[in-house]
N, CA, C, O and the ligand as a Tripos MOL2 file, in Angstrom:
@<TRIPOS>MOLECULE
protein
  245   243    62     0     0
PROTEIN
NO_CHARGES

@<TRIPOS>ATOM
      1 N         -13.9650   -5.3680   -9.9760 N.3       1 MET1
      2 CA        -13.4320   -4.4300   -8.9870 C.3       1 MET1
      3 C         -11.9330   -4.2180   -9.2500 C.2       1 MET1
      4 O         -11.1620   -5.1740   -9.3240 O.2       1 MET1
      5 N         -11.5520   -2.9830   -9.3840 N.am      2 THR2
      6 CA        -10.1760   -2.6620   -9.7150 C.3       2 THR2
      7 C          -9.3890   -2.3320   -8.4510 C.2       2 THR2
      8 O          -9.8370   -1.5760   -7.5890 O.2       2 THR2
      9 N          -8.2300   -2.9130   -8.3750 N.am      3 GLU3
     10 CA         -7.3670   -2.5760   -7.2480 C.3       3 GLU3
     11 C          -6.5230   -1.3640   -7.5930 C.2       3 GLU3
     12 O          -6.0080   -1.2390   -8.7040 O.2       3 GLU3
     13 N          -6.3910   -0.4800   -6.6280 N.am      4 LYS4
     14 CA         -5.5660    0.7060   -6.8120 C.3       4 LYS4
     15 C          -4.6240    0.8380   -5.6270 C.2       4 LYS4
     16 O          -4.8760    0.3120   -4.5430 O.2       4 LYS4
     17 N          -3.5330    1.5520   -5.8630 N.am      5 ALA5
     18 CA         -2.5550    1.7460   -4.7980 C.3       5 ALA5
     19 C          -2.5040    3.2160   -4.4060 C.2       5 ALA5
     20 O          -2.5710    4.1040   -5.2570 O.2       5 ALA5
     21 N          -2.3860    3.4570   -3.1160 N.am      6 CYS6
     22 CA         -2.2940    4.8210   -2.5950 C.3       6 CYS6
     23 C          -0.9270    5.4120   -2.9320 C.2       6 CYS6
     24 O           0.1000    4.7610   -2.7380 O.2       6 CYS6
     25 N          -0.9180    6.6260   -3.4280 N.am      7 ARG7
     26 CA          0.3580    7.2770   -3.7600 C.3       7 ARG7
     27 C           1.1020    7.7120   -2.5020 C.2       7 ARG7
     28 O           2.3150    7.9180   -2.5430 O.2       7 ARG7
     29 N           0.4010    7.8510   -1.4020 N.am      8 GLU8
     30 CA          1.0310    8.3220   -0.1650 C.3       8 GLU8
     31 C           1.7130    7.1750    0.5850 C.2       8 GLU8
     32 O           2.8870    7.2660    0.9440 O.2       8 GLU8
     33 N           0.9570    6.0920    0.8170 N.am      9 CYS9
     34 CA          1.4900    5.0190    1.6590 C.3       9 CYS9
     35 C           1.6410    3.6930    0.9290 C.2       9 CYS9
     36 O           2.1360    2.7250    1.5050 O.2       9 CYS9
     37 N           1.2140    3.6340   -0.3520 N.am     10 HIS10
     38 CA          1.3410    2.4500   -1.1900 C.3      10 HIS10
     39 C           0.3880    1.3200   -0.8120 C.2      10 HIS10
     40 O           0.4940    0.2280   -1.3710 O.2      10 HIS10
     41 N          -0.5260    1.5440    0.1040 N.am     11 MET11
     42 CA         -1.4770    0.4890    0.4390 C.3      11 MET11
     43 C          -2.4050    0.2280   -0.7390 C.2      11 MET11
     44 O          -2.8230    1.1600   -1.4270 O.2      11 MET11
     45 N          -2.7260   -1.0450   -0.9710 N.am     12 ILE12
     46 CA         -3.6070   -1.4190   -2.0780 C.3      12 ILE12
     47 C          -5.0360   -1.5190   -1.5620 C.2      12 ILE12
     48 O          -5.2930   -2.1100   -0.5140 O.2      12 ILE12
     49 N          -5.9510   -0.9360   -2.3110 N.am     13 THR13
     50 CA         -7.3560   -0.9390   -1.9100 C.3      13 THR13
     51 C          -8.2460   -1.1250   -3.1350 C.2      13 THR13
     52 O          -7.8350   -0.8350   -4.2590 O.2      13 THR13
     53 N          -9.4530   -1.6040   -2.9130 N.am     14 THR14
     54 CA        -10.4370   -1.6720   -3.9980 C.3      14 THR14
     55 C         -11.4610   -0.5550   -3.8570 C.2      14 THR14
     56 O         -12.3730   -0.4430   -4.6760 O.2      14 THR14
     57 N         -11.3170    0.2690   -2.8290 N.am     15 GLY15
     58 CA        -12.2600    1.3650   -2.6150 C.3      15 GLY15
     59 C         -11.8260    2.6310   -3.3210 C.2      15 GLY15
     60 O         -10.8820    2.6160   -4.1110 O.2      15 GLY15
     61 N         -12.5080    3.7200   -3.0430 N.am     16 VAL16
     62 CA        -12.1780    5.0050   -3.6540 C.3      16 VAL16
     63 C         -11.2920    5.8490   -2.7370 C.2      16 VAL16
     64 O         -10.7250    6.8570   -3.1590 O.2      16 VAL16
     65 N         -11.1830    5.4230   -1.4810 N.am     17 LEU17
     66 CA        -10.3320    6.1150   -0.5130 C.3      17 LEU17
     67 C          -9.2670    5.1510   -0.0050 C.2      17 LEU17
     68 O          -9.5050    3.9470    0.0910 O.2      17 LEU17
     69 N          -8.1050    5.6800    0.3150 N.am     18 CYS18
     70 CA         -7.1180    4.8590    1.0060 C.3      18 CYS18
     71 C          -7.6310    4.6190    2.4280 C.2      18 CYS18
     72 O          -7.9600    5.5700    3.1370 O.2      18 CYS18
     73 N          -7.7000    3.3410    2.8510 N.am     19 PRO19
     74 CA         -8.2230    3.0700    4.1950 C.3      19 PRO19
     75 C          -7.3280    3.6240    5.3030 C.2      19 PRO19
     76 O          -7.7630    3.7850    6.4440 O.2      19 PRO19
     77 N          -6.0800    3.9120    4.9560 N.am     20 LYS20
     78 CA         -5.1480    4.3910    5.9550 C.3      20 LYS20
     79 C          -5.0740    5.9200    5.9820 C.2      20 LYS20
     80 O          -5.2070    6.5300    7.0430 O.2      20 LYS20
     81 N          -4.8610    6.5400    4.8130 N.am     21 CYS21
     82 CA         -4.6900    7.9960    4.7280 C.3      21 CYS21
     83 C          -6.0060    8.7480    4.5720 C.2      21 CYS21
     84 O          -6.0770    9.9490    4.8290 O.2      21 CYS21
     85 N          -7.0530    8.0320    4.1470 N.am     22 LYS22
     86 CA         -8.3450    8.6650    3.8420 C.3      22 LYS22
     87 C          -8.2290    9.7050    2.7270 C.2      22 LYS22
     88 O          -8.9660   10.6910    2.6910 O.2      22 LYS22
     89 N          -7.2890    9.4570    1.8260 N.am     23 THR23
     90 CA         -7.1450   10.3410    0.6790 C.3      23 THR23
     91 C          -7.6070    9.6140   -0.5810 C.2      23 THR23
     92 O          -7.7570    8.3920   -0.5880 O.2      23 THR23
     93 N          -7.8290   10.3760   -1.6340 N.am     24 THR24
     94 CA         -8.2400    9.7780   -2.9060 C.3      24 THR24
     95 C          -7.0890    9.7850   -3.9030 C.2      24 THR24
     96 O          -7.3140    9.6580   -5.1070 O.2      24 THR24
     97 N          -5.8710    9.9300   -3.4220 N.am     25 THR25
     98 CA         -4.7120    9.9500   -4.3180 C.3      25 THR25
     99 C          -4.3030    8.5160   -4.6410 C.2      25 THR25
    100 O          -3.2250    8.0570   -4.2610 O.2      25 THR25
    101 N          -5.1920    7.8210   -5.3540 N.am     26 LEU26
    102 CA         -4.9560    6.4330   -5.7200 C.3      26 LEU26
    103 C          -4.5330    6.3480   -7.1790 C.2      26 LEU26
    104 O          -4.9240    7.1750   -8.0040 O.2      26 LEU26
    105 N          -3.7290    5.3340   -7.4830 N.am     27 SER27
    106 CA         -3.2710    5.1280   -8.8500 C.3      27 SER27
    107 C          -3.4860    3.6740   -9.2310 C.2      27 SER27
    108 O          -3.2240    2.7730   -8.4350 O.2      27 SER27
    109 N          -3.9690    3.4430  -10.4600 N.am     28 ASP28
    110 CA         -4.0830    2.0520  -10.9040 C.3      28 ASP28
    111 C          -2.8240    1.6110  -11.6400 C.2      28 ASP28
    112 O          -2.7580    0.4990  -12.1640 O.2      28 ASP28
    113 N          -1.8340    2.4860  -11.6750 N.am     29 ASP29
    114 CA         -0.5790    2.1650  -12.3370 C.3      29 ASP29
    115 C           0.4820    1.8670  -11.2810 C.2      29 ASP29
    116 O           1.2890    2.7260  -10.9250 O.2      29 ASP29
    117 N           0.4620    0.6400  -10.7930 N.am     30 PHE30
    118 CA          1.4320    0.2610   -9.7750 C.3      30 PHE30
    119 C           2.0160   -1.0970  -10.1210 C.2      30 PHE30
    120 O           1.4400   -1.8380  -10.9180 O.2      30 PHE30
    121 N           3.1480   -1.4250   -9.5340 N.am     31 SER31
    122 CA          3.7640   -2.7150   -9.7910 C.3      31 SER31
    123 C           4.3510   -3.2670   -8.5040 C.2      31 SER31
    124 O           4.7130   -2.5260   -7.5900 O.2      31 SER31
    125 N           4.4350   -4.5800   -8.4610 N.am     32 GLY32
    126 CA          4.9760   -5.2520   -7.2880 C.3      32 GLY32
    127 C           3.9270   -5.3520   -6.2070 C.2      32 GLY32
    128 O           3.0720   -4.4760   -6.0800 O.2      32 GLY32
    129 N           3.9850   -6.3890   -5.4460 N.am     33 LEU33
    130 CA          3.0200   -6.5790   -4.3650 C.3      33 LEU33
    131 C           3.7700   -7.0630   -3.1370 C.2      33 LEU33
    132 O           4.5070   -8.0470   -3.1840 O.2      33 LEU33
    133 N           3.5680   -6.3560   -2.0480 N.am     34 VAL34
    134 CA          4.1860   -6.7330   -0.7800 C.3      34 VAL34
    135 C           3.0600   -7.0030    0.2050 C.2      34 VAL34
    136 O           2.2170   -6.1400    0.4520 O.2      34 VAL34
    137 N           3.0530   -8.1990    0.7620 N.am     35 ILE35
    138 CA          2.0610   -8.5160    1.7880 C.3      35 ILE35
    139 C           2.7700   -8.4940    3.1320 C.2      35 ILE35
    140 O           3.6610   -9.2990    3.3990 O.2      35 ILE35
    141 N           2.3580   -7.5620    3.9650 N.am     36 VAL36
    142 CA          2.9750   -7.4070    5.2800 C.3      36 VAL36
    143 C           2.0280   -7.9870    6.3300 C.2      36 VAL36
    144 O           0.9060   -7.5150    6.5130 O.2      36 VAL36
    145 N           2.5120   -9.0140    7.0070 N.am     37 ILE37
    146 CA          1.6970   -9.6540    8.0470 C.3      37 ILE37
    147 C           2.1330   -9.1600    9.4220 C.2      37 ILE37
    148 O           1.3120   -8.9230   10.3080 O.2      37 ILE37
    149 N           3.4510   -9.0100    9.5760 N.am     38 ASP38
    150 CA          3.9960   -8.5650   10.8580 C.3      38 ASP38
    151 C           5.0180   -7.4560   10.6080 C.2      38 ASP38
    152 O           6.2050   -7.7340   10.4390 O.2      38 ASP38
    153 N           4.5610   -6.1950   10.5850 N.am     39 PRO39
    154 CA          5.4440   -5.0760   10.2110 C.3      39 PRO39
    155 C           6.6960   -4.9940   11.0720 C.2      39 PRO39
    156 O           7.7580   -4.6220   10.5750 O.2      39 PRO39
    157 N           6.5910   -5.3360   12.3540 N.am     40 ALA40
    158 CA          7.7420   -5.2180   13.2510 C.3      40 ALA40
    159 C           8.8360   -6.2050   12.8910 C.2      40 ALA40
    160 O          10.0110   -5.9600   13.1660 O.2      40 ALA40
    161 N           8.4570   -7.3320   12.2730 N.am     41 ALA41
    162 CA          9.4270   -8.3780   11.9580 C.3      41 ALA41
    163 C           9.8270   -8.3760   10.4900 C.2      41 ALA41
    164 O          10.6260   -9.2140   10.0730 O.2      41 ALA41
    165 N           9.2910   -7.4540    9.6970 N.am     42 SER42
    166 CA          9.5120   -7.4580    8.2630 C.3      42 SER42
    167 C          10.5330   -6.3970    7.8670 C.2      42 SER42
    168 O          10.3400   -5.2070    8.1160 O.2      42 SER42
    169 N          11.6200   -6.8460    7.2460 N.am     43 GLU43
    170 CA         12.6460   -5.9030    6.8020 C.3      43 GLU43
    171 C          12.1010   -4.9510    5.7470 C.2      43 GLU43
    172 O          12.3850   -3.7540    5.7690 O.2      43 GLU43
    173 N          11.3120   -5.5000    4.8190 N.am     44 ILE44
    174 CA         10.8080   -4.6490    3.7320 C.3      44 ILE44
    175 C           9.8190   -3.6240    4.2830 C.2      44 ILE44
    176 O           9.7290   -2.5110    3.7640 O.2      44 ILE44
    177 N           9.0880   -3.9830    5.3160 N.am     45 ALA45
    178 CA          8.1830   -3.0190    5.9480 C.3      45 ALA45
    179 C           8.9730   -1.8710    6.5610 C.2      45 ALA45
    180 O           8.5610   -0.7140    6.4840 O.2      45 ALA45
    181 N          10.0990   -2.1920    7.1650 N.am     46 LYS46
    182 CA         10.9520   -1.1450    7.7510 C.3      46 LYS46
    183 C          11.4830   -0.2180    6.6700 C.2      46 LYS46
    184 O          11.4600    1.0050    6.8140 O.2      46 LYS46
    185 N          11.9680   -0.8250    5.5720 N.am     47 VAL47
    186 CA         12.5300   -0.0360    4.4770 C.3      47 VAL47
    187 C          11.4700    0.8870    3.8760 C.2      47 VAL47
    188 O          11.7460    2.0350    3.5310 O.2      47 VAL47
    189 N          10.2480    0.3560    3.7610 N.am     48 MET48
    190 CA          9.1770    1.1410    3.1380 C.3      48 MET48
    191 C           8.4450    2.0260    4.1440 C.2      48 MET48
    192 O           7.5920    2.8240    3.7540 O.2      48 MET48
    193 N           8.7630    1.8980    5.4220 N.am     49 GLY49
    194 CA          8.1040    2.7140    6.4310 C.3      49 GLY49
    195 C           6.6800    2.2720    6.7240 C.2      49 GLY49
    196 O           5.8340    3.0840    7.0980 O.2      49 GLY49
    197 N           6.4180    0.9790    6.5540 N.am     50 ILE50
    198 CA          5.0740    0.4320    6.7850 C.3      50 ILE50
    199 C           4.9280    0.0410    8.2550 C.2      50 ILE50
    200 O           5.7630   -0.6710    8.8120 O.2      50 ILE50
    201 N           3.8610    0.5190    8.8570 N.am     51 LYS51
    202 CA          3.6490    0.2240   10.2780 C.3      51 LYS51
    203 C           2.3670   -0.5710   10.5280 C.2      51 LYS51
    204 O           2.0880   -0.9690   11.6580 O.2      51 LYS51
    205 N           1.5950   -0.7960    9.4720 N.am     52 GLU52
    206 CA          0.3650   -1.5760    9.6190 C.3      52 GLU52
    207 C           0.4070   -2.7380    8.6630 C.2      52 GLU52
    208 O           0.9490   -2.6320    7.5630 O.2      52 GLU52
    209 N          -0.1770   -3.8720    9.0880 N.am     53 LYS53
    210 CA         -0.2230   -5.0010    8.1720 C.3      53 LYS53
    211 C          -1.1980   -4.7190    7.0450 C.2      53 LYS53
    212 O          -2.1620   -3.9690    7.1960 O.2      53 LYS53
    213 N          -0.9190   -5.3410    5.9120 N.am     54 GLY54
    214 CA         -1.7830   -5.1250    4.7610 C.3      54 GLY54
    215 C          -1.0560   -5.4580    3.4850 C.2      54 GLY54
    216 O           0.0250   -6.0470    3.5040 O.2      54 GLY54
    217 N          -1.6590   -5.0750    2.3660 N.am     55 ARG55
    218 CA         -1.0680   -5.3320    1.0480 C.3      55 ARG55
    219 C          -0.6260   -4.0020    0.4590 C.2      55 ARG55
    220 O          -1.3920   -3.0380    0.4310 O.2      55 ARG55
    221 N           0.6070   -3.9580   -0.0100 N.am     56 TYR56
    222 CA          1.2000   -2.7150   -0.4980 C.3      56 TYR56
    223 C           1.8110   -2.9270   -1.8780 C.2      56 TYR56
    224 O           2.2540   -4.0240   -2.2180 O.2      56 TYR56
    225 N           1.8260   -1.8670   -2.6530 N.am     57 ALA57
    226 CA          2.5170   -1.8840   -3.9350 C.3      57 ALA57
    227 C           3.9580   -1.4630   -3.7400 C.2      57 ALA57
    228 O           4.2510   -0.5750   -2.9400 O.2      57 ALA57
    229 N           4.8610   -2.1030   -4.4740 N.am     58 LEU58
    230 CA          6.2660   -1.7060   -4.3940 C.3      58 LEU58
    231 C           6.4860   -0.3560   -5.0570 C.2      58 LEU58
    232 O           7.1740    0.5130   -4.5220 O.2      58 LEU58
    233 N           5.8850   -0.1990   -6.2380 N.am     59 ARG59
    234 CA          6.0590    1.0560   -6.9740 C.3      59 ARG59
    235 C           4.6970    1.5920   -7.3730 C.2      59 ARG59
    236 O           3.8480    0.8410   -7.8540 O.2      59 ARG59
    237 N           4.4880    2.8640   -7.1810 N.am     60 VAL60
    238 CA          3.2540    3.5230   -7.6230 C.3      60 VAL60
    239 C           3.6520    4.6990   -8.5130 C.2      60 VAL60
    240 O           4.4780    5.5320   -8.1380 O.2      60 VAL60
    241 N           3.0520    4.7440   -9.6870 N.am     61 ARG61
    242 CA          3.3830    5.8430  -10.6030 C.3      61 ARG61
    243 C           2.2790    6.8890  -10.5990 C.2      61 ARG61
    244 O           2.3750    7.8910  -11.3070 O.2      61 ARG61
    245 ZN         -2.5470    5.7760    1.8630 Zn       62 ZN62
@<TRIPOS>BOND
     1     1     2 1
     2     2     3 1
     3     3     4 2
     4     3     5 am
     5     5     6 1
     6     6     7 1
     7     7     8 2
     8     7     9 am
     9     9    10 1
    10    10    11 1
    11    11    12 2
    12    11    13 am
    13    13    14 1
    14    14    15 1
    15    15    16 2
    16    15    17 am
    17    17    18 1
    18    18    19 1
    19    19    20 2
    20    19    21 am
    21    21    22 1
    22    22    23 1
    23    23    24 2
    24    23    25 am
    25    25    26 1
    26    26    27 1
    27    27    28 2
    28    27    29 am
    29    29    30 1
    30    30    31 1
    31    31    32 2
    32    31    33 am
    33    33    34 1
    34    34    35 1
    35    35    36 2
    36    35    37 am
    37    37    38 1
    38    38    39 1
    39    39    40 2
    40    39    41 am
    41    41    42 1
    42    42    43 1
    43    43    44 2
    44    43    45 am
    45    45    46 1
    46    46    47 1
    47    47    48 2
    48    47    49 am
    49    49    50 1
    50    50    51 1
    51    51    52 2
    52    51    53 am
    53    53    54 1
    54    54    55 1
    55    55    56 2
    56    55    57 am
    57    57    58 1
    58    58    59 1
    59    59    60 2
    60    59    61 am
    61    61    62 1
    62    62    63 1
    63    63    64 2
    64    63    65 am
    65    65    66 1
    66    66    67 1
    67    67    68 2
    68    67    69 am
    69    69    70 1
    70    70    71 1
    71    71    72 2
    72    71    73 am
    73    73    74 1
    74    74    75 1
    75    75    76 2
    76    75    77 am
    77    77    78 1
    78    78    79 1
    79    79    80 2
    80    79    81 am
    81    81    82 1
    82    82    83 1
    83    83    84 2
    84    83    85 am
    85    85    86 1
    86    86    87 1
    87    87    88 2
    88    87    89 am
    89    89    90 1
    90    90    91 1
    91    91    92 2
    92    91    93 am
    93    93    94 1
    94    94    95 1
    95    95    96 2
    96    95    97 am
    97    97    98 1
    98    98    99 1
    99    99   100 2
   100    99   101 am
   101   101   102 1
   102   102   103 1
   103   103   104 2
   104   103   105 am
   105   105   106 1
   106   106   107 1
   107   107   108 2
   108   107   109 am
   109   109   110 1
   110   110   111 1
   111   111   112 2
   112   111   113 am
   113   113   114 1
   114   114   115 1
   115   115   116 2
   116   115   117 am
   117   117   118 1
   118   118   119 1
   119   119   120 2
   120   119   121 am
   121   121   122 1
   122   122   123 1
   123   123   124 2
   124   123   125 am
   125   125   126 1
   126   126   127 1
   127   127   128 2
   128   127   129 am
   129   129   130 1
   130   130   131 1
   131   131   132 2
   132   131   133 am
   133   133   134 1
   134   134   135 1
   135   135   136 2
   136   135   137 am
   137   137   138 1
   138   138   139 1
   139   139   140 2
   140   139   141 am
   141   141   142 1
   142   142   143 1
   143   143   144 2
   144   143   145 am
   145   145   146 1
   146   146   147 1
   147   147   148 2
   148   147   149 am
   149   149   150 1
   150   150   151 1
   151   151   152 2
   152   151   153 am
   153   153   154 1
   154   154   155 1
   155   155   156 2
   156   155   157 am
   157   157   158 1
   158   158   159 1
   159   159   160 2
   160   159   161 am
   161   161   162 1
   162   162   163 1
   163   163   164 2
   164   163   165 am
   165   165   166 1
   166   166   167 1
   167   167   168 2
   168   167   169 am
   169   169   170 1
   170   170   171 1
   171   171   172 2
   172   171   173 am
   173   173   174 1
   174   174   175 1
   175   175   176 2
   176   175   177 am
   177   177   178 1
   178   178   179 1
   179   179   180 2
   180   179   181 am
   181   181   182 1
   182   182   183 1
   183   183   184 2
   184   183   185 am
   185   185   186 1
   186   186   187 1
   187   187   188 2
   188   187   189 am
   189   189   190 1
   190   190   191 1
   191   191   192 2
   192   191   193 am
   193   193   194 1
   194   194   195 1
   195   195   196 2
   196   195   197 am
   197   197   198 1
   198   198   199 1
   199   199   200 2
   200   199   201 am
   201   201   202 1
   202   202   203 1
   203   203   204 2
   204   203   205 am
   205   205   206 1
   206   206   207 1
   207   207   208 2
   208   207   209 am
   209   209   210 1
   210   210   211 1
   211   211   212 2
   212   211   213 am
   213   213   214 1
   214   214   215 1
   215   215   216 2
   216   215   217 am
   217   217   218 1
   218   218   219 1
   219   219   220 2
   220   219   221 am
   221   221   222 1
   222   222   223 1
   223   223   224 2
   224   223   225 am
   225   225   226 1
   226   226   227 1
   227   227   228 2
   228   227   229 am
   229   229   230 1
   230   230   231 1
   231   231   232 2
   232   231   233 am
   233   233   234 1
   234   234   235 1
   235   235   236 2
   236   235   237 am
   237   237   238 1
   238   238   239 1
   239   239   240 2
   240   239   241 am
   241   241   242 1
   242   242   243 1
   243   243   244 2
@<TRIPOS>SUBSTRUCTURE
     1 MET1         2 RESIDUE 1 A MET
     2 THR2         6 RESIDUE 1 A THR
     3 GLU3        10 RESIDUE 1 A GLU
     4 LYS4        14 RESIDUE 1 A LYS
     5 ALA5        18 RESIDUE 1 A ALA
     6 CYS6        22 RESIDUE 1 A CYS
     7 ARG7        26 RESIDUE 1 A ARG
     8 GLU8        30 RESIDUE 1 A GLU
     9 CYS9        34 RESIDUE 1 A CYS
    10 HIS10       38 RESIDUE 1 A HIS
    11 MET11       42 RESIDUE 1 A MET
    12 ILE12       46 RESIDUE 1 A ILE
    13 THR13       50 RESIDUE 1 A THR
    14 THR14       54 RESIDUE 1 A THR
    15 GLY15       58 RESIDUE 1 A GLY
    16 VAL16       62 RESIDUE 1 A VAL
    17 LEU17       66 RESIDUE 1 A LEU
    18 CYS18       70 RESIDUE 1 A CYS
    19 PRO19       74 RESIDUE 1 A PRO
    20 LYS20       78 RESIDUE 1 A LYS
    21 CYS21       82 RESIDUE 1 A CYS
    22 LYS22       86 RESIDUE 1 A LYS
    23 THR23       90 RESIDUE 1 A THR
    24 THR24       94 RESIDUE 1 A THR
    25 THR25       98 RESIDUE 1 A THR
    26 LEU26      102 RESIDUE 1 A LEU
    27 SER27      106 RESIDUE 1 A SER
    28 ASP28      110 RESIDUE 1 A ASP
    29 ASP29      114 RESIDUE 1 A ASP
    30 PHE30      118 RESIDUE 1 A PHE
    31 SER31      122 RESIDUE 1 A SER
    32 GLY32      126 RESIDUE 1 A GLY
    33 LEU33      130 RESIDUE 1 A LEU
    34 VAL34      134 RESIDUE 1 A VAL
    35 ILE35      138 RESIDUE 1 A ILE
    36 VAL36      142 RESIDUE 1 A VAL
    37 ILE37      146 RESIDUE 1 A ILE
    38 ASP38      150 RESIDUE 1 A ASP
    39 PRO39      154 RESIDUE 1 A PRO
    40 ALA40      158 RESIDUE 1 A ALA
    41 ALA41      162 RESIDUE 1 A ALA
    42 SER42      166 RESIDUE 1 A SER
    43 GLU43      170 RESIDUE 1 A GLU
    44 ILE44      174 RESIDUE 1 A ILE
    45 ALA45      178 RESIDUE 1 A ALA
    46 LYS46      182 RESIDUE 1 A LYS
    47 VAL47      186 RESIDUE 1 A VAL
    48 MET48      190 RESIDUE 1 A MET
    49 GLY49      194 RESIDUE 1 A GLY
    50 ILE50      198 RESIDUE 1 A ILE
    51 LYS51      202 RESIDUE 1 A LYS
    52 GLU52      206 RESIDUE 1 A GLU
    53 LYS53      210 RESIDUE 1 A LYS
    54 GLY54      214 RESIDUE 1 A GLY
    55 ARG55      218 RESIDUE 1 A ARG
    56 TYR56      222 RESIDUE 1 A TYR
    57 ALA57      226 RESIDUE 1 A ALA
    58 LEU58      230 RESIDUE 1 A LEU
    59 ARG59      234 RESIDUE 1 A ARG
    60 VAL60      238 RESIDUE 1 A VAL
    61 ARG61      242 RESIDUE 1 A ARG
    62 ZN62       245 GROUP 0 **** ****
């Protein structure tokens, strides 16, 4: 199973759709991994505009 990152919100998924955006704009060319457990308390979540917990890619090409 290949993990891909959403180009819109950077969420990492193993499916064919982004679970958040419901789009298929996924890329397997991503780097960095950010695990957000508590978006309200996470500085990096604020910087990246993440409002839901989950696993995100730092960079998506
Ligand atoms: Zn998305």
